[in-house]
C-alpha positions as a Python dict, from the first residue, in 0.01 Angstrom:
ca = {
    (1, 'M'): (0, 0, 0),
    (2, 'R'): (201, -148, 287),
    (3, 'I'): (555, -269, 210),
    (4, 'L'): (805, -484, 400),
    (5, 'L'): (1172, -462, 296),
    (6, 'V'): (1387, -773, 345),
    (7, 'D'): (1763, -755, 281),
    (8, 'D'): (2069, -829, 490),
    (9, 'Q'): (2232, -508, 366),
    (10, 'A'): (2111, -209, 566),
    (11, 'M'): (2212, 34, 291),
    (12, 'M'): (2001, -154, 37),
    (13, 'R'): (1698, -141, 266),
    (14, 'A'): (1755, 229, 330),
    (15, 'G'): (1776, 299, -42),
    (16, 'F'): (1453, 114, -117),
    (17, 'A'): (1281, 285, 176),
    (18, 'M'): (1389, 628, 55),
    (19, 'I'): (1257, 562, -297),
    (20, 'L'): (924, 418, -186),
    (21, 'S'): (847, 649, 106),
    (22, 'V'): (807, 957, -113),
    (23, 'E'): (511, 796, -292),
    (24, 'D'): (171, 901, -156),
    (25, 'D'): (16, 557, -204),
    (26, 'I'): (305, 352, -60),
    (27, 'E'): (410, 307, 303),
    (28, 'V'): (715, 112, 422),
    (29, 'V'): (583, -51, 738),
    (30, 'G'): (882, -262, 834),
    (31, 'Q'): (1226, -400, 755),
    (32, 'A'): (1397, -734, 813),
    (33, 'A'): (1758, -849, 778),
    (34, 'N'): (1689, -1217, 708),
    (35, 'G'): (1413, -1459, 614),
    (36, 'A'): (1326, -1557, 970),
    (37, 'E'): (1273, -1194, 1067),
    (38, 'A'): (1067, -1147, 751),
    (39, 'I'): (827, -1426, 848),
    (40, 'D'): (778, -1271, 1192),
    (41, 'Q'): (729, -924, 1043),
    (42, 'V'): (471, -1048, 793),
    (43, 'A'): (274, -1211, 1074),
    (44, 'A'): (287, -893, 1282),
    (45, 'L'): (239, -630, 1011),
    (46, 'N'): (46, -804, 733),
    (47, 'P'): (212, -608, 448),
    (48, 'D'): (66, -605, 99),
    (49, 'V'): (404, -656, -70),
    (50, 'V'): (736, -797, 50),
    (51, 'L'): (1056, -705, -135),
    (52, 'M'): (1268, -1015, -73),
    (53, 'D'): (1643, -1055, -111),
    (54, 'V'): (1765, -1409, -176),
    (55, 'Q'): (2103, -1468, -14),
    (56, 'M'): (2065, -1389, 357),
    (57, 'P'): (2183, -1542, 687),
    (58, 'V'): (1962, -1746, 922),
    (59, 'L'): (1697, -1819, 656),
    (60, 'D'): (1732, -1743, 285),
    (61, 'G'): (1473, -1561, 78),
    (62, 'I'): (1353, -1872, -104),
    (63, 'A'): (1252, -2059, 210),
    (64, 'A'): (1104, -1741, 357),
    (65, 'T'): (901, -1676, 43),
    (66, 'E'): (752, -2025, 47),
    (67, 'R'): (641, -1988, 408),
    (68, 'I'): (509, -1634, 365),
    (69, 'V'): (301, -1728, 62),
    (70, 'A'): (163, -2033, 241),
    (71, 'Q'): (81, -1850, 563),
    (72, 'S'): (-37, -1507, 451),
    (73, 'E'): (-193, -1297, 176),
    (74, 'S'): (124, -1093, 127),
    (75, 'K'): (275, -1087, -223),
    (76, 'V'): (650, -1139, -261),
    (77, 'I'): (881, -982, -515),
    (78, 'I'): (1219, -1153, -540),
    (79, 'V'): (1499, -897, -571),
    (80, 'T'): (1803, -1040, -749),
    (81, 'T'): (2142, -951, -892),
    (82, 'F'): (2155, -1277, -1095),
    (83, 'D'): (2436, -1409, -876),
    (84, 'R'): (2244, -1735, -851),
    (85, 'D'): (1999, -1799, -1134),
    (86, 'D'): (1861, -2115, -974),
    (87, 'Y'): (1767, -1911, -667),
    (88, 'L'): (1553, -1687, -884),
    (89, 'F'): (1348, -1963, -1042),
    (90, 'D'): (1325, -2148, -712),
    (91, 'G'): (1179, -1827, -573),
    (92, 'L'): (915, -1813, -842),
    (93, 'R'): (825, -2175, -777),
    (94, 'A'): (804, -2095, -407),
    (95, 'G'): (522, -1856, -488),
    (96, 'A'): (683, -1520, -558),
    (97, 'A'): (463, -1288, -762),
    (98, 'G'): (755, -1158, -964),
    (99, 'F'): (1118, -1056, -971),
    (100, 'L'): (1315, -735, -992),
    (101, 'L'): (1674, -645, -1066),
    (102, 'K'): (1858, -465, -788),
    (103, 'N'): (2000, -220, -1038),
    (104, 'A'): (1656, -127, -1176),
    (105, 'D'): (1563, 240, -1202),
    (106, 'P'): (1369, 381, -904),
    (107, 'S'): (1063, 428, -1123),
    (108, 'V'): (1071, 57, -1212),
    (109, 'L'): (1084, -36, -843),
    (110, 'V'): (781, 182, -768),
    (111, 'E'): (577, 48, -1059),
    (112, 'A'): (673, -310, -972),
    (113, 'V'): (548, -268, -616),
    (114, 'R'): (224, -113, -741),
    (115, 'A'): (170, -383, -1002),
    (116, 'V'): (218, -672, -760),
    (117, 'G'): (24, -494, -488),
    (118, 'H'): (-273, -471, -721),
    (119, 'G'): (-259, -842, -798),
    (120, 'H'): (-60, -846, -1120),
    (121, 'A'): (236, -1076, -1179),
    (122, 'L'): (555, -885, -1252),
    (123, 'L'): (666, -992, -1599),
    (124, 'S'): (875, -757, -1805),
    (125, 'P'): (955, -910, -2147),
    (126, 'E'): (1317, -791, -2137),
    (127, 'V'): (1382, -913, -1784),
    (128, 'T'): (1186, -1234, -1837),
    (129, 'M'): (1396, -1340, -2134),
    (130, 'R'): (1718, -1235, -1963),
    (131, 'V'): (1628, -1452, -1665),
    (132, 'I'): (1549, -1748, -1891),
    (133, 'A'): (1881, -1706, -2071),
    (134, 'E'): (2071, -1690, -1743),
    (135, 'M'): (1879, -1988, -1609),
    (136, 'A'): (1951, -2202, -1913),
    (137, 'Q'): (2320, -2120, -1900),
    (138, 'G'): (2349, -2177, -1528),
    (139, 'R'): (2165, -2508, -1513),
    (140, 'T'): (2405, -2713, -1720),
    (141, 'D'): (2757, -2736, -1852),
    (142, 'S'): (2665, -2977, -2130),
    (143, 'S'): (2703, -2875, -2494),
    (144, 'E'): (2373, -3048, -2566),
    (145, 'R'): (2178, -2807, -2345),
    (146, 'S'): (2371, -2504, -2462),
    (147, 'S'): (2286, -2578, -2824),
    (148, 'G'): (1920, -2641, -2756),
    (149, 'Q'): (1695, -2667, -2454),
    (150, 'Q'): (1592, -3011, -2332),
    (151, 'A'): (1223, -2999, -2248),
    (152, 'D'): (1091, -3164, -1932),
    (153, 'P'): (893, -3467, -2066),
    (154, 'T'): (627, -3429, -1799),
    (155, 'R'): (574, -3062, -1877),
    (156, 'A'): (575, -3127, -2250),
    (157, 'A'): (312, -3398, -2213),
    (158, 'Q'): (85, -3158, -2024),
    (159, 'L'): (72, -2935, -2330),
    (160, 'D'): (-167, -3191, -2482),
    (161, 'L'): (-428, -3062, -2239),
    (162, 'L'): (-436, -2731, -2422),
    (163, 'T'): (-618, -2632, -2738),
    (164, 'E'): (-406, -2511, -3028),
    (165, 'R'): (-489, -2149, -2946),
    (166, 'E'): (-413, -2192, -2575),
    (167, 'H'): (-81, -2350, -2670),
    (168, 'E'): (-4, -2047, -2884),
    (169, 'V'): (-105, -1804, -2610),
    (170, 'L'): (116, -1986, -2358),
    (171, 'G'): (416, -1949, -2587),
    (172, 'L'): (358, -1574, -2623),
    (173, 'L'): (289, -1536, -2253),
    (174, 'G'): (613, -1719, -2183),
    (175, 'R'): (797, -1458, -2387),
    (176, 'G'): (667, -1197, -2144),
    (177, 'L'): (401, -1038, -2365),
    (178, 'S'): (106, -865, -2201),
    (179, 'N'): (-254, -954, -2284),
    (180, 'A'): (-275, -652, -2513),
    (181, 'E'): (43, -753, -2696),
    (182, 'I'): (-78, -1111, -2733),
    (183, 'A'): (-410, -983, -2869),
    (184, 'A'): (-226, -774, -3129),
    (185, 'E'): (-2, -1068, -3222),
    (186, 'L'): (-295, -1304, -3273),
    (187, 'W'): (-542, -1050, -3415),
    (188, 'V'): (-802, -1120, -3146),
    (189, 'G'): (-965, -916, -2872),
    (190, 'E'): (-795, -868, -2537),
    (191, 'A'): (-1097, -1022, -2360),
    (192, 'T'): (-1046, -1336, -2567),
    (193, 'V'): (-683, -1352, -2463),
    (194, 'K'): (-781, -1318, -2096),
    (195, 'T'): (-1015, -1614, -2139),
    (196, 'H'): (-741, -1825, -2299),
    (197, 'V'): (-494, -1733, -2024),
    (198, 'S'): (-744, -1820, -1753),
    (199, 'N'): (-826, -2153, -1919),
    (200, 'L'): (-464, -2260, -1965),
    (201, 'L'): (-373, -2166, -1608),
    (202, 'T'): (-661, -2380, -1485),
    (203, 'K'): (-575, -2677, -1707),
    (204, 'L'): (-208, -2671, -1613),
    (205, 'H'): (-278, -2604, -1244),
    (206, 'L'): (-71, -2285, -1247),
    (207, 'R'): (-128, -2003, -1001),
    (208, 'D'): (-41, -1707, -1224),
    (209, 'R'): (149, -1576, -1526),
    (210, 'V'): (483, -1605, -1350),
    (211, 'Q'): (436, -1979, -1308),
    (212, 'A'): (327, -1994, -1672),
    (213, 'V'): (662, -1846, -1780),
    (214, 'V'): (849, -2112, -1581),
    (215, 'F'): (623, -2381, -1726),
    (216, 'A'): (672, -2259, -2084),
    (217, 'Y'): (1049, -2266, -2036),
    (218, 'E'): (1051, -2612, -1880),
    (219, 'A'): (817, -2748, -2147),
    (220, 'G'): (1050, -2628, -2422),
    (221, 'L'): (810, -2370, -2567),
    (222, 'I'): (1061, -2091, -2527),
    (223, 'T'): (1441, -2088, -2528),
    (224, 'P'): (1701, -1822, -2447),
    (225, 'G'): (1715, -1726, -2812),
    (226, 'T'): (1344, -1658, -2841),
    (227, 'P'): (1278, -1288, -2907),
    (228, 'S'): (1069, -1109, -2645),
    (229, 'Q'): (854, -932, -2899),
    (230, 'G'): (680, -1078, -3200),
}
C-alpha cells in the first residue's frame, strides 16, 4: 500500500513515516509540505492513501483534498488536532475517506491507513461523536443551538425518501456503528444491513459512510449528546 504524507511540519511527517515504514504491507512513497505539493505528488506517484494535514501554507488541506479526489483514485485521510472543527467537516465534504487524530496511537494510524486503503471509510464511534460534538459547539454561539441541534430543512426533507428501516439504519450509522453492530442492534443479518446502507446511500446521493455521518448530523438525526453505542 503506497502512502503520501502531507504536513507542513517536517517532524510530524518523519514520525508518521517511521511508524508506517516498519509495516511490511505499507510503503511511504512521498512527502509534501503543503497542498500544492501534495497535488503534484499524487499526480506523479499515484499513492493509494494520502495522510492530509489541514492548516498548511500555499494551499490548505481542504482545497487539496477536493482536487485530489476529483483528479485521482487516491483516498485521503484528514489528520486533525480539532483546532478548527469546520475544517474537518469541510474536508469530509471535499471527499476525504475519513479522519484521524494527530495524537492517535501508532497502531490506530496503521489500521486507519489499511482500512482506507482497502476501500473502507474511517469511522470510529468514539471519534465520530467527538467530532460531531466539537462541530456543533464550534458552529454557533447561540443558546438555541447549544440546547438542541437545528436540523437543515433540506436534509430533513430528504429523509422522506427512506423507508422506516433505512431511516433507522442511517441513525445508527451516523452514531458510528459498524454493519455488525447495527445488525446486532436491530436483530437482523449483517447482509441485510449492507443492503439497507447501500440503498440509503443511493437514495440520498451519498458517496460513502463518512458522508452519511455528516448527513445524519445535518438532518438532525444525531446530536452531540447521542451515545455512540446502543
